[in-house]
SERO-4910 file (N, C-alpha, C, O; in steps of 0.05 Angstrom, whole numbers):
BEGIN
 pado doro    nc1    nc2    nc3   cac1   cac2   cac3    cc1    cc2    cc3    oc1    oc2    oc3
  Met    A   -356    201   -488   -336    201   -486   -318    187   -489   -314    174   -468
  Ala    A   -298    179   -512   -287    153   -506   -266    145   -494   -249    162   -490
  Lys    A   -261    119   -486   -244    119   -467   -224     89   -478   -232     67   -485
  Leu    A   -199    102   -476   -176     79   -492   -182     56   -473   -182     58   -449
  Ile    A   -188     28   -494   -184      1   -482   -167    -20   -486   -165    -37   -469
  His    A   -153    -20   -510   -135    -40   -520   -112    -23   -542   -116     -4   -557
  Ser    A    -94    -37   -539    -76    -39   -564    -68    -65   -573    -66    -85   -560
  Met    A    -65    -61   -599    -65    -94   -614    -41    -96   -621    -30    -74   -622
  Val    A    -23   -119   -627     -6   -122   -644     -2   -147   -655     -7   -165   -638
  Arg    A      5   -155   -676      9   -184   -685     32   -193   -675     51   -178   -673
  Val    A     32   -226   -665     62   -232   -658     68   -266   -680     55   -276   -698
  Leu    A     84   -270   -672     86   -299   -685     84   -319   -668     69   -338   -676
  Asp    A     95   -321   -645     98   -337   -622     80   -329   -600     87   -313   -584
  Glu    A     59   -339   -598     39   -336   -570     49   -342   -547     43   -328   -528
  Lys    A     65   -363   -543     71   -373   -519    104   -354   -510    108   -348   -486
  Arg    A    122   -347   -530    134   -329   -535    128   -301   -522    137   -289   -503
  Ser    A    107   -297   -541    106   -266   -533     93   -267   -506    109   -257   -490
  Val    A     66   -276   -491     60   -283   -467     77   -282   -445     72   -272   -423
  Gly    A     98   -294   -452    117   -310   -436    137   -273   -423    142   -263   -401
  Phe    A    142   -265   -451    162   -234   -448    148   -216   -430    156   -207   -409
  Tyr    A    116   -209   -448    101   -194   -422     95   -197   -398     92   -180   -380
  Ser    A     93   -222   -395     95   -227   -362    117   -223   -350    120   -210   -329
  Gln    A    139   -236   -366    165   -234   -346    172   -206   -341    181   -196   -320
  Ala    A    165   -192   -370    182   -164   -360    161   -140   -354    172   -119   -348
  Phe    A    129   -142   -355    119   -122   -345     89   -138   -326     67   -128   -323
  Gly    A     95   -155   -319     72   -169   -299     41   -170   -314     20   -165   -303
  Leu    A     43   -177   -343     13   -179   -358     14   -202   -356     33   -213   -366
  Glu    A     -4   -215   -345    -26   -240   -344    -51   -246   -367    -71   -232   -365
  Ile    A    -49   -262   -383    -85   -268   -398   -102   -265   -380   -106   -278   -360
  Ala    A   -113   -244   -389   -146   -236   -377   -161   -255   -395   -177   -268   -382
  Glu    A   -159   -260   -419   -179   -275   -432   -165   -283   -459   -150   -267   -470
  Arg    A   -171   -310   -471   -154   -317   -491   -180   -328   -510   -197   -341   -498
  Phe    A   -184   -324   -534   -206   -328   -552   -195   -339   -579   -182   -325   -594
  Glu    A   -200   -368   -584   -187   -385   -609   -207   -390   -633   -222   -409   -636
  Phe    A   -205   -370   -649   -220   -369   -679   -204   -389   -697   -182   -398   -691
  Glu    A   -220   -393   -718   -209   -418   -741   -183   -409   -755   -168   -423   -767
  Thr    A   -181   -379   -751   -155   -371   -777   -135   -353   -758   -114   -345   -768
  Phe    A   -142   -348   -732   -135   -335   -713   -137   -339   -682   -154   -355   -674
  Thr    A   -122   -325   -666   -133   -325   -634   -120   -291   -623    -99   -279   -629
  Leu    A   -134   -284   -611   -138   -267   -593   -126   -273   -573   -125   -297   -570
  Val    A   -112   -257   -554   -107   -264   -525   -107   -233   -514    -98   -214   -527
  Tyr    A   -117   -233   -491   -124   -196   -480   -104   -206   -460   -102   -229   -453
  Leu    A    -85   -182   -447    -54   -188   -429    -71   -158   -415    -78   -136   -425
  Ser    A    -74   -170   -384    -72   -140   -371    -57   -145   -338    -42   -165   -334
  Asn    A    -64   -125   -316    -55   -131   -297    -68   -116   -276    -83    -99   -285
  Ala    A    -67   -115   -252    -88   -100   -234    -75    -66   -233    -86    -51   -218
  Asp    A    -64    -61   -241    -48    -30   -245    -64    -12   -258    -64     12   -252
  Gly    A    -81    -24   -283   -102    -16   -296   -120    -30   -317   -117    -53   -322
  Asp    A   -138    -16   -328   -161    -24   -341   -146    -35   -370   -144    -58   -379
  Phe    A   -140    -22   -377   -121    -20   -408   -104    -45   -414    -88    -54   -397
  Glu    A   -107    -58   -438   -103    -85   -441    -78    -83   -472    -71    -64   -486
  Leu    A    -73   -107   -472    -60   -105   -495    -68   -138   -507    -67   -161   -497
  Glu    A    -77   -126   -536    -86   -158   -544    -62   -162   -565    -51   -144   -578
  Leu    A    -58   -189   -565    -40   -199   -584    -58   -217   -602    -76   -229   -591
  Thr    A    -55   -221   -630    -65   -225   -648    -45   -244   -658    -23   -236   -667
  Ile    A    -53   -272   -657    -32   -297   -665    -50   -310   -699    -65   -329   -695
  Asn    A    -48   -301   -725    -54   -313   -742    -36   -340   -746    -12   -344   -746
  Lys    A    -62   -357   -751    -54   -385   -756    -38   -392   -779    -43   -383   -801
  Gly    A    -22   -407   -777     -1   -414   -806     23   -391   -808     44   -395   -819
  Arg    A     18   -373   -799     44   -349   -797     72   -360   -798     75   -378   -782
  Glu    A     90   -354   -812    108   -377   -802    138   -354   -814    161   -363   -816
  Val    A    133   -324   -821    151   -309   -827    139   -290   -808    115   -292   -802
  Pro    A    158   -271   -796    161   -250   -781    145   -227   -796    145   -229   -820
  Tyr    A    131   -206   -785    112   -181   -790    137   -164   -796    157   -169   -783
  Ala    A    137   -148   -811    144   -129   -823    137   -102   -808    117    -90   -815
  Leu    A    149    -94   -793    138    -76   -764    133    -44   -787    116    -30   -776
  Gly    A    141    -34   -809    139    -16   -826    155     16   -811    171     18   -793
  Asp    A    144     34   -824    152     53   -804    129     70   -790    134     93   -783
  Gly    A    104     59   -787     79     68   -774     82     68   -752     75     85   -736
  Tyr    A    100     37   -744     90     35   -720    108     49   -693    133     44   -692
  Gly    A     95     65   -674    118     80   -659    117     62   -629    138     50   -628
  His    A    105     58   -611    110     47   -585     84     44   -571     63     55   -577
  Ile    A     88     26   -549     79     24   -535     86     36   -503    109     28   -498
  Ala    A     78     48   -483     83     53   -468     75     47   -439     51     44   -434
  Val    A     96     43   -414     84     33   -392    107     57   -370    130     65   -373
  Ser    A     84     59   -350    100     68   -326    106     60   -300     89     46   -289
  Val    A    126     66   -289    138     48   -272    152     70   -246    167     89   -248
  Glu    A    140     55   -217    158     85   -203    180     88   -202    186    112   -196
  Asp    A    204     69   -206    234     70   -205    242     61   -236    241     36   -239
  Val    A    247     72   -253    262     67   -278    286     55   -272    292     37   -288
  Asp    A    303     60   -251    335     64   -252    323     20   -245    328     -2   -254
  Ala    A    309     32   -225    307     -7   -216    293    -30   -231    296    -54   -226
  Glu    A    270    -17   -256    265    -38   -273    281    -38   -296    275    -55   -312
  His    A    302    -23   -302    317    -27   -320    336    -48   -312    342    -67   -327
  Ala    A    346    -44   -287    362    -68   -273    352    -92   -272    367   -111   -274
  Arg    A    327    -95   -269    308   -116   -262    302   -134   -299    298   -158   -305
  Leu    A    303   -115   -312    295   -131   -335    329   -137   -349    333   -156   -365
  Ala    A    351   -118   -340    372   -125   -352    382   -161   -342    390   -180   -356
  Ala    A    377   -159   -315    389   -184   -302    370   -201   -310    376   -220   -295
  Leu    A    351   -210   -322    332   -230   -340    343   -235   -364    335   -256   -375
  Gly    A    363   -219   -375    380   -218   -395    365   -210   -421    369   -218   -444
  Leu    A    344   -190   -413    325   -178   -438    348   -160   -446    367   -158   -430
  Ser    A    348   -144   -475    361   -125   -477    348   -102   -478    327    -99   -490
  Val    A    359    -84   -468    346    -60   -454    356    -36   -465    379    -32   -460
  Gly    A    348    -21   -476    372      7   -491    376     27   -460    372     22   -437
  Lys    A    385     48   -474    399     60   -445    375     87   -436    357     98   -450
  Ile    A    384     92   -406    367    110   -397    373    136   -407    395    146   -408
  Val    A    347    148   -416    349    179   -416    325    194   -405    302    190   -399
  Asn    A    345    218   -405    330    239   -387    335    262   -405    354    272   -417
  Val    A    295    270   -402    287    293   -424    278    316   -413    255    316   -404
  Asp    A    294    340   -412    274    367   -406    269    383   -421    280    386   -442
  Tyr    A    253    394   -414    233    411   -430    238    435   -418    240    431   -393
  Arg    A    241    464   -426    238    494   -423    256    487   -399    245    495   -379
  Gly    A    280    475   -392    293    474   -376    288    462   -348    304    465   -329
  Arg    A    262    444   -346    251    426   -329    254    399   -338    257    395   -362
  Pro    A    254    376   -317    252    355   -321    220    345   -342    198    355   -338
  Phe    A    223    330   -359    208    322   -368    195    291   -363    174    283   -353
  Ala    A    221    277   -376    212    249   -377    240    237   -372    262    247   -377
  Lys    A    234    205   -357    259    197   -352    247    162   -364    227    151   -356
  Tyr    A    266    152   -384    259    129   -393    283    116   -407    306    125   -412
  Phe    A    267     82   -416    288     72   -439    263     54   -453    238     56   -449
  Phe    A    285     31   -477    261     24   -489    276     -5   -489    298    -16   -486
  Ile    A    251    -10   -492    259    -50   -488    245    -59   -520    231    -43   -533
  Cys    A    254    -92   -529    230    -96   -558    228   -122   -543    242   -134   -528
  Asp    A    199   -126   -555    180   -148   -542    196   -167   -562    212   -156   -577
  Pro    A    192   -201   -564    203   -214   -582    195   -211   -618    207   -219   -638
  Asp    A    177   -200   -616    173   -186   -650    181   -164   -655    172   -153   -675
  Gly    A    198   -152   -641    208   -129   -649    190   -109   -644    200    -89   -656
  Tyr    A    168   -102   -633    155    -79   -624    171    -74   -598    177    -90   -580
  Lys    A    179    -36   -600    185    -26   -585    161    -23   -564    136    -24   -567
  Ile    A    180    -16   -535    162    -14   -510    174     10   -494    198      6   -487
  Glu    A    163     33   -487    174     56   -480    171     48   -439    150     41   -427
  Val    A    187     51   -433    188     52   -394    198     79   -392    219     90   -400
  Leu    A    169     93   -375    175    114   -367    174    114   -340    159     98   -329
  Gln    A    192    134   -325    183    144   -295    162    153   -290    157    172   -304
  Arg    A    138    144   -268    122    156   -258    130    189   -253    152    197   -247
  Gly    A    107    204   -256    111    232   -254    108    250   -274    107    245   -298
  Asn    A    103    281   -259     95    293   -281     68    286   -299     48    278   -288
  Arg    A     67    289   -318     46    278   -340     44    238   -341     26    226   -352
  Phe    A     59    230   -332     67    200   -345     55    197   -312     68    206   -293
  Lys    A     27    183   -308     25    173   -284     20    145   -282     17    135   -259
***
């Protein structure tokens, strides 16, 4: 059986991206590998085994076009309202909190935030199927 281990995004500025993911989600550098033409930075925290891989292509000065294929990365939190307020207080641009029902029952409570490169991150309330 396959096990999900990481998701990768290409970022323009390593320091800016590492700072954002640390400040917003408590992710820290697990490992960093510098190659001749690119650098890989793996971010994680104690709450799970899944990692975010940042790829920084050396010499790149133009922001990446995200295209229409990328959707989002999702994280779960104990209290969406508190997390929304915390991120807003940090001066980060957070979207509105959304409540979704499915067949008359609560399904999800969430909001979106974008990282410095424009990648969307969904912040979900833990519960039901979102552990």
